matplotlib code that plots the C-alpha trace (Angstrom):
import matplotlib.pyplot as plt

x = [213.6, 210.4, 210.0, 207.2, 209.4, 212.2, 210.3, 208.7, 212.2, 213.4, 210.4, 211.1, 214.7, 213.9, 211.5, 213.9, 216.6, 214.0, 213.2, 216.8, 217.5, 214.6, 215.9, 219.5, 218.1, 215.8, 218.8, 220.9, 218.2, 217.7, 213.8, 211.1, 209.3, 211.5, 212.2, 209.7, 211.1, 212.1, 209.4, 209.7, 211.0, 208.5, 209.5, 210.0, 206.9, 209.0, 210.7, 214.4, 216.5, 217.2, 213.4, 212.8, 212.6, 215.6, 215.4, 214.4, 217.2, 217.4, 215.4, 217.6, 218.9, 216.7, 219.1, 218.8, 222.5, 224.3, 227.4, 229.9, 232.4, 234.8, 234.6, 237.8, 238.8, 237.8, 239.1, 242.7, 244.6, 248.1, 248.2, 250.8, 250.0, 252.2, 255.4, 254.2, 252.7, 249.2, 247.2, 243.7, 240.9, 237.2, 236.4, 233.2, 231.3, 228.8, 226.2, 225.7, 223.9, 220.1, 219.6, 220.5, 223.5, 221.8, 223.6, 221.8, 223.7, 222.4, 224.5, 226.5, 230.2, 232.8, 233.9, 236.2, 234.9, 234.5, 232.6, 229.4, 228.5, 226.5, 224.5, 224.0, 220.5, 220.0, 216.5, 214.8, 213.1, 209.5, 207.8, 210.5, 211.5, 215.1, 215.2, 214.5, 211.3, 210.4, 206.9, 206.9, 210.3, 210.0, 211.6, 215.2, 218.1, 220.9, 224.7, 227.4, 229.3, 231.7, 231.9, 230.5, 232.7, 232.0, 234.4, 236.5, 235.9, 232.5, 230.8, 228.6, 228.7, 230.8, 231.3, 234.8, 236.9, 234.6, 237.1, 241.0, 243.3, 247.0, 249.2, 251.6, 254.0, 252.7, 253.7, 254.4, 252.3, 253.7, 252.1, 254.4, 252.0, 248.7, 245.7, 243.7, 240.8, 238.9, 235.4, 232.3, 229.1, 227.0, 224.2, 222.6, 223.9, 224.5, 222.8, 225.3, 225.2, 223.4, 221.7, 217.9, 216.6, 213.5, 215.2, 214.2, 216.8, 216.4, 219.6, 220.4, 222.7, 223.4, 223.8, 222.3, 223.8, 221.2, 220.3, 220.2, 222.9, 223.4, 223.5, 220.5, 220.7, 222.0, 223.2, 226.8, 228.3, 230.6, 233.1, 234.6, 238.5, 238.3, 236.7, 239.3, 240.3, 240.4, 244.2, 247.3, 250.7, 253.2, 256.4, 259.4, 261.4, 259.0, 260.1, 257.7, 256.0, 252.9, 251.3, 248.2, 245.6, 244.0, 240.7, 238.9, 235.5, 235.0, 238.8, 238.2, 235.7, 233.0, 230.1, 228.4, 227.8, 227.2, 230.6, 233.8, 236.2, 235.2, 235.5, 238.6, 239.3, 242.5, 242.9, 246.4, 247.7, 251.0, 252.7, 255.2, 256.3, 252.9, 251.0, 248.7, 247.2, 245.4, 247.5, 246.6, 244.5, 246.7, 249.4, 247.9, 246.6]
y = [84.0, 85.1, 88.7, 89.7, 88.6, 90.5, 93.9, 93.7, 93.5, 96.2, 98.4, 97.6, 98.5, 101.9, 102.5, 101.8, 104.0, 106.9, 106.9, 106.9, 109.5, 111.8, 111.0, 112.3, 115.5, 116.5, 116.0, 118.4, 120.9, 120.5, 120.5, 118.8, 120.2, 121.1, 118.7, 119.2, 121.3, 119.2, 119.3, 121.7, 120.4, 121.0, 124.5, 125.2, 126.7, 128.8, 132.1, 132.5, 133.8, 136.8, 137.7, 137.7, 141.3, 142.3, 141.6, 144.7, 146.2, 145.6, 148.1, 150.8, 150.4, 151.8, 151.5, 154.6, 154.5, 156.4, 158.5, 158.4, 161.3, 162.4, 165.8, 167.9, 167.1, 169.5, 170.8, 169.7, 169.7, 168.1, 166.6, 165.3, 161.6, 159.1, 161.5, 161.3, 163.8, 163.0, 164.6, 164.7, 165.7, 165.1, 162.7, 163.4, 161.1, 162.3, 161.0, 163.0, 160.4, 160.2, 156.7, 156.0, 154.1, 151.5, 148.5, 145.5, 143.6, 140.3, 139.2, 136.1, 137.7, 135.7, 137.4, 136.7, 135.2, 138.5, 140.3, 139.6, 140.1, 142.8, 143.4, 146.6, 147.3, 149.2, 150.6, 150.8, 153.9, 153.1, 156.2, 157.2, 160.6, 159.7, 160.3, 157.9, 158.3, 156.2, 155.9, 154.6, 153.2, 149.9, 147.4, 146.6, 144.4, 143.0, 142.7, 141.6, 144.4, 143.5, 143.0, 144.7, 144.6, 145.9, 148.9, 148.6, 152.0, 153.2, 150.0, 149.6, 147.9, 149.5, 148.9, 147.9, 149.8, 152.9, 155.3, 155.7, 158.6, 159.9, 162.5, 163.4, 166.0, 168.2, 166.7, 163.3, 160.4, 158.2, 159.1, 159.7, 158.0, 156.4, 154.4, 152.4, 150.8, 153.1, 151.7, 153.8, 153.6, 154.8, 157.5, 160.9, 163.7, 166.6, 168.1, 168.3, 171.8, 172.5, 169.3, 169.1, 169.3, 167.1, 164.1, 163.2, 161.9, 158.4, 156.5, 157.1, 155.5, 152.0, 150.7, 147.1, 144.4, 144.1, 147.6, 149.0, 151.5, 154.1, 157.5, 159.1, 161.1, 164.5, 163.7, 163.3, 161.2, 163.3, 161.8, 164.3, 164.4, 163.2, 159.8, 156.7, 156.2, 159.9, 160.0, 159.8, 159.5, 162.3, 160.4, 161.2, 164.0, 165.0, 168.4, 171.2, 172.6, 172.1, 168.7, 167.4, 165.7, 163.1, 161.6, 158.7, 157.2, 153.4, 152.7, 149.2, 149.8, 147.7, 149.9, 149.9, 153.7, 156.0, 157.5, 155.8, 158.7, 161.5, 159.6, 161.4, 165.1, 166.7, 169.8, 171.6, 172.0, 173.5, 171.9, 173.7, 171.4, 170.9, 173.5, 172.7, 175.7, 175.7, 176.4, 177.5, 174.9, 175.2, 173.5, 170.5, 170.4]
z = [40.2, 38.7, 37.3, 39.6, 42.6, 41.5, 41.1, 44.6, 46.2, 44.0, 45.2, 48.9, 48.7, 46.9, 49.8, 52.5, 50.8, 50.3, 54.3, 54.9, 52.7, 54.0, 57.7, 56.6, 54.9, 58.0, 60.3, 58.2, 58.3, 54.4, 54.0, 55.9, 59.0, 61.8, 64.5, 67.5, 70.5, 73.4, 76.1, 78.8, 82.3, 84.9, 86.6, 90.4, 91.5, 94.3, 92.9, 92.4, 95.0, 92.9, 92.3, 96.0, 97.7, 99.6, 103.2, 105.2, 107.3, 110.9, 113.1, 114.4, 117.8, 120.2, 123.2, 125.4, 126.6, 129.5, 128.6, 131.4, 131.8, 134.5, 135.2, 136.4, 140.1, 142.6, 146.1, 145.5, 148.6, 149.8, 153.2, 155.2, 156.2, 157.8, 156.9, 152.9, 150.8, 149.8, 146.9, 147.6, 145.5, 144.8, 141.9, 139.8, 137.5, 135.3, 132.9, 130.1, 128.1, 127.0, 129.3, 132.8, 134.1, 136.2, 137.8, 139.2, 141.7, 140.3, 137.3, 135.8, 136.0, 137.3, 140.4, 143.4, 146.5, 148.2, 145.5, 143.5, 140.0, 138.7, 135.2, 133.4, 132.6, 129.4, 128.7, 125.3, 123.7, 124.0, 122.6, 120.2, 121.9, 122.2, 126.1, 129.1, 130.6, 133.6, 132.6, 129.3, 128.8, 130.7, 128.4, 129.0, 128.2, 130.7, 129.9, 132.3, 133.6, 136.3, 140.0, 143.3, 146.5, 150.1, 150.6, 153.6, 155.0, 153.6, 154.9, 151.6, 148.5, 145.4, 141.8, 141.2, 138.7, 138.4, 138.0, 137.4, 138.6, 137.5, 137.6, 134.7, 133.6, 130.9, 127.4, 128.9, 128.4, 131.0, 134.8, 137.8, 139.7, 139.2, 140.4, 138.0, 139.9, 142.1, 143.3, 143.5, 145.1, 142.2, 143.1, 142.0, 144.1, 141.9, 138.7, 135.8, 134.5, 131.2, 131.3, 131.1, 134.7, 133.7, 134.9, 138.7, 141.1, 141.4, 142.7, 146.2, 148.8, 148.3, 151.9, 151.3, 149.3, 146.6, 146.1, 142.5, 141.8, 139.0, 137.6, 136.1, 132.9, 133.7, 137.3, 138.8, 141.4, 143.6, 146.1, 148.4, 148.8, 152.5, 151.4, 151.0, 147.5, 146.6, 146.8, 145.1, 146.9, 145.9, 145.2, 147.3, 145.7, 143.1, 141.9, 142.0, 139.1, 136.7, 136.6, 135.1, 137.3, 135.0, 136.0, 134.0, 134.3, 133.5, 132.8, 132.0, 129.6, 131.6, 131.0, 127.6, 126.7, 123.8, 123.5, 124.6, 123.7, 126.3, 129.5, 130.8, 132.0, 133.3, 135.7, 135.7, 139.0, 140.4, 143.3, 145.5, 148.5, 150.5, 148.3, 145.5, 143.1, 140.0, 137.1, 133.2, 131.6, 128.5, 130.4, 130.0, 126.2]

ax = plt.figure().add_subplot(projection="3d")
ax.plot(x, y, z, "-o")
ax.set_aspect("equal")
plt.show()
């Protein structure tokens, strides 16, 4: 081999070795310019979920709800009917809420053949004053609320299971006699003492099948002791003494209202044979 050719091959080999050595030094971080940063990935133009503003809370419920209460029974008497002692009394359903209890006789509830369904109408507070006003609070929602039936003796339509009655001994939770499903034709016929007098009477007698029924805020529906359903049969040989006459509004919880815990009332009575008198209220607390 010629000397000139040998020198060319040696120079080429040294050049390759130098390049390899430089590459190794750069990989080890020992000199040379730092490696170029990798190209940034395209960013998502939409903001991250954590960067988004929080979802605003849902607006407060503006429903103007009724609040049903059964007031203590009135006009309590005992009559002998068909040889049996019958406890008769007036039942009072009061609406002490800010909105009306209103039932429309057009609903979707599954009812027996001799009934028809009812919807509860719940009005919304249109002007933010916290009370129902017919002129401004027109927007409403409906919900299924049970069934109506023709009362066999009153000859008009009643809302089923509107009240429940029971008689118990003081200190006992189990009643000696009870009636859990008493129907009412809902109407305004007495002001509730202490409630605002600005709400006009709106719901009258419900003679027609498709009449609206209801109890306005600040009104009560009173069923006298001479009407059907306002009775409890006193069991034979029930001893005389003090008893608690319990009346409950909406015992099956069919109505949406603002307070479900205040629907019941009790009246302390003393039964002696066919006589009944009031007893100290503390007896039934």
